[in-house]
VEXSEDO-517548 format. One record per residue (C-alpha): x, y, z; residue in three letters; chain. Coordinates in steps of 0.05 Angstrom, whole numbers, padded with zeros to 5 digits, m for minus. Layout:
BEGIN
X|Y|Z|ALA|A .
...
% end
This chain:
BEGIN
00128|00288|00440|MET|A .
00098|00345|00400|THR|A .
00164|00382|00405|THR|A .
00202|00321|00381|ALA|A .
00155|00312|00322|LEU|A .
00161|00385|00304|ALA|A .
00236|00375|00302|GLY|A .
00226|00319|00252|GLY|A .
00167|00330|00205|LEU|A .
00150|00402|00224|ASP|A .
00219|00432|00221|ASP|A .
00218|00477|00160|ALA|A .
00290|00501|00164|GLY|A .
00327|00455|00212|GLY|A .
00361|00390|00199|LYS|A .
00323|00325|00205|ARG|A .
00345|00267|00247|ARG|A .
00380|00216|00204|SER|A .
00348|00156|00238|GLY|A .
00390|00094|00249|GLN|A .
00364|00024|00261|LEU|A .
00395|m00011|00321|THR|A .
00403|m00086|00328|ALA|A .
00343|m00084|00375|GLY|A .
00301|m00047|00324|ASP|A .
00318|m00097|00269|ILE|A .
00302|m00155|00316|ALA|A .
00234|m00125|00332|LEU|A .
00218|m00113|00258|ILE|A .
00241|m00182|00236|VAL|A .
00204|m00216|00294|ALA|A .
00139|m00178|00279|SER|A .
00145|m00196|00206|PHE|A .
00161|m00269|00217|ALA|A .
00110|m00282|00272|LEU|A .
00054|m00248|00235|SER|A .
00069|m00288|00171|ARG|A .
00075|m00352|00211|LEU|A .
00007|m00342|00243|VAL|A .
m00025|m00328|00175|MET|A .
00007|m00391|00146|ILE|A .
m00017|m00433|00204|LEU|A .
m00088|m00406|00198|VAL|A .
m00087|m00421|00123|GLY|A .
m00060|m00491|00133|LEU|A .
m00112|m00505|00187|TYR|A .
m00169|m00484|00141|VAL|A .
m00143|m00524|00082|LEU|A .
m00129|m00587|00120|THR|A .
m00187|m00591|00169|THR|A .
m00247|m00557|00139|GLN|A .
m00295|m00589|00089|ASP|A .
m00295|m00536|00035|THR|A .
m00307|m00536|m00040|SER|A .
m00241|m00499|m00050|PHE|A .
m00184|m00545|m00065|HIS|A .
m00113|m00519|m00065|ALA|A .
m00044|m00541|m00043|SER|A .
m00030|m00524|00029|PRO|A .
00043|m00514|00010|LEU|A .
00076|m00447|m00005|LEU|A .
00071|m00407|m00048|PRO|A .
00001|m00431|m00067|ASP|A .
m00028|m00406|m00001|LEU|A .
m00013|m00334|m00023|PHE|A .
m00038|m00342|m00094|VAL|A .
m00111|m00323|m00100|ARG|A .
m00158|m00281|m00144|LEU|A .
m00119|m00227|m00180|ASP|A .
m00054|m00264|m00167|SER|A .
m00068|m00304|m00230|GLN|A .
m00072|m00241|m00271|TRP|A .
m00002|m00220|m00247|TYR|A .
00026|m00289|m00260|ILE|A .
m00004|m00290|m00330|GLY|A .
00022|m00221|m00345|LEU|A .
00091|m00239|m00321|ALA|A .
00090|m00302|m00364|ARG|A .
00062|m00275|m00429|SER|A .
00061|m00199|m00426|GLY|A .
00004|m00154|m00444|TYR|A .
m00052|m00181|m00488|SER|A .
m00121|m00160|m00511|ILE|A .
m00144|m00232|m00500|ALA|A .
m00204|m00234|m00454|GLN|A .
m00193|m00280|m00395|ILE|A .
m00249|m00311|m00355|GLY|A .
m00322|m00299|m00366|GLY|A .
m00322|m00223|m00362|ASP|A .
m00327|m00192|m00430|LYS|A .
m00274|m00138|m00440|GLY|A .
m00231|m00161|m00382|ALA|A .
m00157|m00160|m00403|THR|A .
m00092|m00156|m00366|ASN|A .
m00084|m00083|m00386|TYR|A .
m00122|m00070|m00321|ALA|A .
m00057|m00084|m00283|PHE|A .
00004|m00039|m00278|TYR|A .
00071|m00066|m00306|PRO|A .
00126|m00060|m00254|LEU|A .
00107|m00116|m00206|TYR|A .
00097|m00170|m00259|PRO|A .
00161|m00146|m00293|ALA|A .
00200|m00158|m00228|LEU|A .
00166|m00227|m00222|MET|A .
00190|m00245|m00291|TRP|A .
00260|m00219|m00277|LEU|A .
00268|m00258|m00212|LEU|A .
00240|m00322|m00242|SER|A .
00286|m00316|m00302|TRP|A .
00347|m00302|m00259|ALA|A .
00335|m00356|m00207|THR|A .
00292|m00409|m00241|GLY|A .
00237|m00406|m00188|VAL|A .
00165|m00407|m00210|SER|A .
00129|m00341|m00223|LEU|A .
00084|m00353|m00163|ALA|A .
00145|m00363|m00118|THR|A .
00177|m00302|m00148|ALA|A .
00115|m00261|m00131|GLY|A .
00113|m00284|m00059|VAL|A .
00187|m00272|m00050|LEU|A .
00183|m00202|m00079|ILE|A .
00122|m00184|m00037|SER|A .
00152|m00211|00027|SER|A .
00220|m00178|00016|ALA|A .
00188|m00112|m00002|CYS|A .
00144|m00115|00060|PHE|A .
00203|m00129|00105|LEU|A .
00242|m00072|00073|GLY|A .
00183|m00025|00079|ALA|A .
00176|m00041|00153|LEU|A .
00248|m00019|00164|MET|A .
00238|00045|00126|VAL|A .
00173|00060|00162|ILE|A .
00205|00048|00230|PHE|A .
00257|00101|00214|VAL|A .
00204|00149|00189|LEU|A .
00159|00138|00250|ALA|A .
00217|00149|00297|GLU|A .
00238|00212|00260|ASN|A .
00167|00239|00262|TRP|A .
00155|00222|00335|SER|A .
00223|00221|00367|GLY|A .
00199|00158|00402|ASP|A .
00222|00087|00387|ARG|A .
00161|00059|00423|THR|A .
00115|00094|00374|VAL|A .
00157|00069|00316|ALA|A .
00154|m00002|00342|GLY|A .
00079|m00001|00353|LEU|A .
00071|00026|00282|THR|A .
00107|m00035|00256|ILE|A .
00067|m00084|00298|VAL|A .
00001|m00053|00275|LEU|A .
00022|m00058|00202|LEU|A .
00040|m00131|00211|CYS|A .
m00026|m00148|00244|LEU|A .
m00073|m00104|00204|VAL|A .
m00134|m00140|00176|PRO|A .
m00120|m00165|00105|GLU|A .
m00046|m00158|00121|GLY|A .
m00036|m00225|00087|PHE|A .
m00037|m00185|00022|ILE|A .
00034|m00161|00039|PHE|A .
00059|m00232|00026|SER|A .
00012|m00249|m00031|ALA|A .
00023|m00243|m00106|VAL|A .
m00005|m00172|m00104|TYR|A .
00026|m00103|m00112|THR|A .
00014|m00075|m00042|GLU|A .
00082|m00091|m00012|SER|A .
00120|m00061|m00071|LEU|A .
00077|00001|m00068|PHE|A .
00087|00007|00007|LEU|A .
00162|00003|00000|LEU|A .
00166|00054|m00056|LEU|A .
00120|00105|m00023|SER|A .
00154|00101|00045|SER|A .
00224|00102|00014|ALA|A .
00205|00163|m00027|ALA|A .
00184|00200|00036|MET|A .
00248|00181|00074|LEU|A .
00294|00198|00016|LEU|A .
00258|00264|00005|PHE|A .
00267|00282|00079|GLU|A .
00341|00266|00073|ARG|A .
00345|00309|00010|LYS|A .
00367|00251|m00033|GLN|A .
00326|00280|m00088|ASN|A .
00344|00236|m00148|LEU|A .
00335|00172|m00108|ALA|A .
00268|00197|m00082|ALA|A .
00248|00215|m00154|GLY|A .
00264|00145|m00177|ILE|A .
00219|00117|m00123|CYS|A .
00161|00164|m00140|THR|A .
00168|00146|m00214|ALA|A .
00168|00072|m00200|LEU|A .
00109|00080|m00153|GLY|A .
00064|00106|m00208|SER|A .
00083|00044|m00249|ALA|A .
00055|00000|m00193|VAL|A .
m00013|00031|m00176|ARG|A .
m00055|00088|m00202|SER|A .
m00052|00126|m00136|ASN|A .
00024|00124|m00137|GLY|A .
00025|00194|m00166|ILE|A .
m00011|00222|m00106|LEU|A .
00054|00222|m00067|ILE|A .
00064|00291|m00099|VAL|A .
00012|00319|m00051|VAL|A .
00054|00301|00009|TYR|A .
00119|00323|m00024|LEU|A .
00090|00389|m00047|GLY|A .
00063|00405|00022|LEU|A .
00129|00388|00054|MET|A .
00166|00433|00005|LEU|A .
00117|00488|00024|LEU|A .
00132|00478|00097|ARG|A .
00206|00474|00085|GLU|A .
00213|00535|00039|ARG|A .
00151|00578|00048|GLY|A .
00105|00602|m00008|TRP|A .
00154|00651|m00040|ARG|A .
00214|00605|m00040|GLN|A .
00172|00546|m00064|THR|A .
00151|00585|m00125|LEU|A .
00224|00602|m00140|MET|A .
00239|00531|m00161|PHE|A .
00300|00551|m00202|TRP|A .
00339|00567|m00139|ARG|A .
00341|00493|m00119|GLU|A .
00312|00455|m00178|PRO|A .
00337|00387|m00155|GLU|A .
00290|00391|m00095|ARG|A .
00232|00386|m00143|TYR|A .
00257|00323|m00178|LEU|A .
00214|00275|m00138|PRO|A .
00151|00314|m00157|ILE|A .
00170|00322|m00231|VAL|A .
00190|00249|m00237|MET|A .
00128|00221|m00203|ALA|A .
00085|00214|m00266|PRO|A .
00140|00179|m00307|LEU|A .
00118|00109|m00288|GLY|A .
00046|00125|m00308|LEU|A .
00070|00157|m00373|PHE|A .
00111|00094|m00388|ALA|A .
00049|00050|m00378|PHE|A .
00009|00096|m00425|TRP|A .
00065|00091|m00476|TRP|A .
00067|00015|m00472|ILE|A .
m00009|00013|m00480|SER|A .
m00007|00059|m00539|MET|A .
00047|00019|m00574|LEU|A .
00015|m00049|m00562|THR|A .
m00059|m00037|m00569|VAL|A .
m00066|00034|m00597|GLY|A .
m00101|00060|m00534|ASP|A .
m00059|00098|m00484|ALA|A .
m00115|00091|m00433|PHE|A .
m00126|00017|m00442|ALA|A .
m00124|00007|m00367|GLN|A .
m00184|00052|m00358|LYS|A .
m00220|00021|m00417|SER|A .
m00214|m00051|m00394|THR|A .
m00232|m00032|m00322|ALA|A .
m00296|00000|m00348|MET|A .
m00316|m00056|m00395|HIS|A .
m00287|m00117|m00361|GLY|A .
m00300|m00099|m00289|TRP|A .
m00359|m00051|m00299|ALA|A .
m00318|00002|m00264|TRP|A .
m00351|00071|m00262|SER|A .
m00340|00134|m00223|THR|A .
m00382|00184|m00184|GLY|A .
m00376|00236|m00130|LEU|A .
m00340|00205|m00071|PRO|A .
m00388|00228|m00018|TRP|A .
m00447|00202|m00059|ASN|A .
m00413|00134|m00066|ASN|A .
m00398|00130|00008|VAL|A .
m00470|00146|00028|ILE|A .
m00497|00097|m00024|HIS|A .
m00452|00040|m00001|ALA|A .
m00464|00051|00073|LEU|A .
m00539|00050|00060|SER|A .
m00535|m00012|00016|SER|A .
m00570|m00076|00035|SER|A .
m00511|m00116|00007|ASP|A .
m00470|m00136|00068|LEU|A .
m00406|m00144|00028|ARG|A .
m00411|m00073|00000|THR|A .
m00426|m00048|00070|LEU|A .
m00366|m00085|00098|PHE|A .
m00315|m00058|00048|PHE|A .
m00340|00014|00050|MET|A .
m00348|00011|00126|GLY|A .
m00276|m00014|00133|ALA|A .
m00250|00043|00090|SER|A .
m00289|00094|00129|VAL|A .
m00260|00066|00194|VAL|A .
m00191|00073|00164|MET|A .
m00206|00144|00144|PHE|A .
m00230|00160|00215|LEU|A .
m00164|00130|00240|ALA|A .
m00127|00178|00194|SER|A .
m00158|00236|00233|LEU|A .
m00104|00221|00286|THR|A .
m00057|00256|00237|LEU|A .
m00095|00322|00240|MET|A .
m00044|00358|00282|ARG|A .
00001|00416|00266|ARG|A .
00061|00372|00257|ALA|A .
00028|00317|00215|THR|A .
m00026|00349|00173|TRP|A .
00013|00337|00107|PRO|A .
00008|00262|00123|LEU|A .
m00066|00270|00134|PHE|A .
m00073|00308|00068|ALA|A .
m00037|00250|00033|TYR|A .
m00085|00200|00063|CYS|A .
m00145|00244|00047|LEU|A .
m00132|00250|m00027|VAL|A .
m00122|00175|m00031|ASN|A .
m00189|00162|00002|PHE|A .
m00223|00211|m00044|LEU|A .
m00194|00174|m00103|LEU|A .
m00215|00106|m00074|PHE|A .
m00286|00130|m00062|TRP|A .
m00295|00157|m00132|THR|A .
m00306|00085|m00155|GLY|A .
m00378|00062|m00150|THR|A .
m00354|m00009|m00134|ASN|A .
m00334|m00016|m00061|ALA|A .
m00293|m00080|m00073|ASN|A .
m00222|m00080|m00046|SER|A .
m00228|m00015|m00007|LEU|A .
m00197|m00046|00055|LEU|A .
m00137|m00071|00014|ARG|A .
m00128|m00003|m00017|TYR|A .
m00131|00031|00051|SER|A .
m00080|m00009|00089|ILE|A .
m00022|00014|00045|VAL|A .
m00032|00084|00074|LEU|A .
00019|00070|00128|PHE|A .
00017|00140|00161|PRO|A .
m00050|00119|00190|ILE|A .
m00016|00066|00233|PHE|A .
00036|00117|00255|PHE|A .
m00021|00163|00275|GLY|A .
m00055|00108|00315|LEU|A .
00009|00089|00349|ALA|A .
00025|00161|00367|TRP|A .
m00046|00174|00391|TRP|A .
m00048|00112|00435|ILE|A .
00021|00126|00462|GLY|A .
00041|00081|00519|LYS|A .
m00030|00067|00545|ARG|A .
m00033|m00008|00557|LEU|A .
m00107|m00022|00552|LEU|A .
m00122|00015|00486|PRO|A .
m00059|m00015|00456|THR|A .
m00079|m00086|00476|ALA|A .
m00150|m00076|00452|ALA|A .
m00127|m00051|00384|LEU|A .
m00077|m00107|00375|LEU|A .
m00128|m00161|00395|VAL|A .
m00179|m00131|00347|THR|A .
m00128|m00129|00290|PHE|A .
m00103|m00200|00303|ALA|A .
m00172|m00231|00310|THR|A .
m00201|m00197|00249|THR|A .
m00138|m00212|00210|GLY|A .
m00143|m00286|00226|ALA|A .
m00215|m00289|00204|VAL|A .
m00199|m00254|00138|LEU|A .
m00139|m00300|00127|MET|A .
m00185|m00360|00134|ALA|A .
m00233|m00329|00083|LEU|A .
m00175|m00313|00036|TRP|A .
m00153|m00385|00041|THR|A .
m00219|m00410|00013|ILE|A .
m00221|m00352|m00037|GLU|A .
m00283|m00322|m00005|SER|A .
m00316|m00262|m00038|PHE|A .
m00313|m00228|00030|TRP|A .
m00240|m00211|00019|VAL|A .
m00213|m00168|m00036|LEU|A .
% end
């Protein structure tokens, strides 16, 4: 398997496998997607229709996948950016949210007449399904093993808080763009990869960190000297050069509309009391906290980081480096909220787990049961808008 992976990710000079989805692969992906969504919907419907809770919401779609920050995206898609403070938090405005996802919601709603909430759920679900197909191809290319690729997909579908991939949130769009950028870069479709990296930084702040993986892969492909001679194959650097364009566009929009290019940072600091510190200090502080919610979120992210250590191999260390820089960014925030949600978009982790487990039945079953059980509990909590999720 190591040899096969070296022929995919670790091959600096040879050709990469193109990767083609068979009918069986597509069936596995669609079935994993559909069954995981169905179970989440059934859990949500059970909670809403049988439990005596103070949370009242329609058990019908798309309402089941509209919670918490979903309303910010719906409001942004409906009315655009505004300095109006929403809710009881002074300084909280919709400039905290990146523009691409709500723009797509508005476009789909305008084109089809569906509600903005429905548009958000459709976009998230379609992007997640598309991302699963891209990730299957990547995982097979990296491992040379369809079983590893299939298990990677199943793990992603069952991952705790995986309901977010169908909710009115940005995770699915980000997952699709980051995985597509990697695949297109490997296939040397440089302009298309660059468009994906640019769009990715218009979805989430860590979208720009894809350049870490791309840069390391260029280094492996070309060597130090050839990498520095960028003029010999300048198109190969397009995905790296284009990566900040989405972020720059958001800064430009913010500057034009409110006079503050960094309005996102400003509103996060004042409206959400967001502050930064050294990541290792924040991790230690959160893990020693008496607040169980803080302990849960930070503990979950640390577990995800430990899972990323499965990528620390000669063939996959650029993937580990990509995950590492993302975790360091996540942990710079002194608020541990949402760390699990942030972590599960780092899809190489699930490839690493699938590759590490291999075809061992008991570890695979144990991991799948753990994911499914925890995911069901968190879906129930999401349904009643519990503060224990997100």
